[in-house]
C-alpha positions in Angstrom: 0.0 0.0 0.0 1.0 3.6 -0.6 0.5 4.5 3.0 2.9 1.7 4.2 5.5 2.7 1.7 5.2 6.3 2.9 5.6 5.2 6.5 8.7 3.1 5.7 10.3 6.0 3.8 9.5 8.5 6.5 10.8 6.3 9.3 14.0 5.8 7.3 14.5 9.6 6.8 13.7 10.3 10.5 16.1 7.5 11.6 18.9 8.9 9.4 18.4 12.4 10.9 18.5 11.0 14.4 21.8 9.1 13.7 23.3 12.3 12.4 22.1 14.1 15.5 20.2 16.6 13.4 17.3 17.2 15.8 15.6 19.9 13.7 15.5 17.8 10.6 14.3 14.9 12.7 11.5 17.1 14.1 10.5 18.3 10.5 10.5 14.7 9.2 8.3 13.7 12.1 6.0 16.7 11.6 5.6 15.9 7.9 4.8 12.2 8.7 2.2 13.2 11.3 0.5 15.8 9.1 0.3 13.5 6.0 -1.0 10.5 8.0 -3.6 12.5 10.0 -6.9 10.7 9.5 -5.3 7.8 7.6 -3.4 6.1 10.4 -2.7 6.2 14.2 -0.3 9.1 14.8 -0.6 9.4 18.6 3.0 8.1 19.1 4.3 10.6 16.6 2.4 13.5 18.2 3.8 12.5 21.6 7.3 12.4 20.2 6.9 15.8 18.6 5.9 17.3 21.9 8.9 15.7 23.6 11.2 17.1 21.0 9.7 20.6 21.2 10.2 20.7 24.9 13.7 19.2 25.0 16.7 21.4 25.8 18.6 20.0 22.8 15.8 21.1 20.4 15.5 24.6 21.9 19.3 25.0 21.7 19.3 23.9 18.1 16.5 26.3 17.2 18.4 29.2 18.9 21.5 28.4 17.0 19.5 28.3 13.7 18.1 31.8 14.5 21.6 33.1 15.2 22.8 31.7 11.8 19.9 33.3 10.0 20.7 36.7 11.6 24.4 36.2 10.7 23.5 35.3 7.2 21.3 38.4 6.8 24.1 40.7 8.1 26.6 39.0 5.8 24.4 39.6 2.8 24.0 43.2 3.7 27.8 43.6 4.2 28.6 41.9 0.9 25.9 44.0 -0.9 27.7 47.2 0.3 31.0 45.8 -1.0 29.3 44.8 -4.3 27.7 48.1 -4.9 31.0 49.8 -4.4 32.7 47.2 -6.6 35.2 46.5 -3.9 36.6 43.1 -5.0 39.4 43.4 -2.4 37.0 43.7 0.5 34.9 40.8 -0.8 38.0 38.6 -1.2 39.1 39.4 2.4 35.6 38.6 3.7 35.4 35.3 1.8 38.6 34.1 3.5 36.6 33.7 6.7 34.4 31.2 4.8 37.3 28.8 4.4 37.0 27.3 7.9 33.3 26.9 8.9 32.7 25.8 12.5 30.1 23.2 11.5 28.0 21.9 8.6 25.2 24.5 9.2 27.7 27.3 9.0 29.2 25.8 5.9 25.7 25.7 4.3 25.1 29.3 5.3 28.4 30.4 3.8 27.4 28.6 0.6 24.1 30.4 0.5 25.9 33.8 0.9 28.2 32.9 -1.9 25.2 32.0 -4.0 23.6 35.4 -3.2 26.7 37.3 -4.4 26.9 35.0 -7.4 23.3 35.8 -8.4 23.9 39.5 -8.0 27.0 39.3 -10.2 25.2 37.3 -12.9 22.1 39.6 -12.8 24.0 42.8 -13.1 26.7 41.7 -15.6 24.2 40.1 -17.9 22.1 43.3 -18.0 25.0 45.7 -18.3 26.9 43.8 -21.0 24.6 45.2 -23.7 24.7 48.8 -22.5 27.2 51.3 -24.0 29.7 52.8 -21.8 29.3 50.2 -19.0 32.2 48.0 -20.1 34.6 48.9 -17.2 31.9 48.3 -14.6 30.8 45.1 -16.2 34.4 43.8 -16.2 34.7 44.6 -12.5 31.5 42.8 -11.7 32.6 39.8 -13.7 35.9 39.7 -11.7 33.7 39.6 -8.5 31.6 36.8 -10.1 34.7 34.7 -10.8 35.9 35.4 -7.2 32.8 34.1 -5.5 31.9 31.3 -8.1 35.2 30.2 -9.7 33.9 26.9 -10.9 30.8 28.4 -12.6 31.5 28.7 -16.4 29.0 31.6 -16.7 31.6 34.3 -15.6 34.0 33.1 -18.3 31.2 33.0 -20.9 30.0 36.5 -20.1 33.7 37.7 -20.1 34.0 36.3 -23.6 30.8 38.2 -24.7 32.2 41.4 -23.2 35.5 41.1 -25.0 33.9 40.2 -28.3 31.7 43.3 -27.9 34.9 45.3 -27.4 36.4 43.8 -30.5 39.1 41.8 -28.7 38.7 38.4 -30.4 41.8 36.8 -28.9 40.6 37.5 -25.3 37.0 36.4 -26.2 38.2 33.1 -27.5 40.5 32.6 -24.4 37.5 33.2 -22.1 35.4 30.8 -24.2 38.1 28.1 -23.8 38.0 28.8 -20.0 34.3 28.4 -20.0 34.5 25.0 -21.8 37.1 23.8 -19.3 34.7 24.8 -16.5 32.0 22.7 -18.1 30.2 25.0 -20.6 28.8 22.8 -23.4 25.8 24.7 -24.8 26.8 24.9 -28.5 23.3 26.1 -29.5 23.6 29.1 -27.2 27.2 29.7 -28.5 26.2 29.7 -32.1 23.1 32.0 -31.5 25.0 34.5 -29.3 24.8 37.9 -31.0 28.0 39.0 -29.3 29.9 36.3 -31.2 28.8 37.3 -34.7 32.3 38.7 -35.4 33.8 35.4 -34.4 32.0 33.3 -36.9 35.0 33.2 -39.2 37.5 32.8 -36.4 39.1 29.3 -36.7 39.5 28.9 -32.9 35.9 29.7 -32.4 34.9 27.2 -35.0 37.0 24.6 -33.3 35.4 25.2 -30.0 31.9 24.8 -31.6 33.1 21.7 -33.5 34.4 20.0 -30.3 31.2 20.6 -28.5 29.2 19.1 -31.3 31.4 16.0 -31.3 30.7 15.4 -27.6 26.9 15.5 -28.2 
């Protein structure tokens, strides 16, 4: 039965959370199980366990730590936003160094979300500014920040290629495209349809990049 499969799956998830000593995830798993089974099965034992968890010192401590992390994450986002708006790559770099040694897995996840926040800002701004005249220098600085916070994301290299093609620097554009491919970019359709690369259509290196992508498909 579907209900029995759901119970087995839920119990497995809850048990895993308990083994990892992740009491908040254990509580959430138990809550979902109780809510979904209400009216379909006896959930008195689950409801009792939820109450016990809610009242436990361990749970209250974990919730308090989560709240502190959320506050810290918000403050970090605001700090990085100030650095970003002033295009201060040096300050961003210095601040990111503190992310290298998280105290625990929750802090590590929080740092990853903050990186994602700056990465999204970088992509959003650079992809909009890249088509605007007179914004090349600013766009280049934003892309340097993008690379700083998301070095393994091929998008910063791809957009840098677009920017240099727009500026008429074919050699740099191709170099950045090669970097993008090394980072995993493989969207040959996007590459061939990209308006910024119209001037590269006859470039042998550009043709080779497209050709190699097609061979891998």
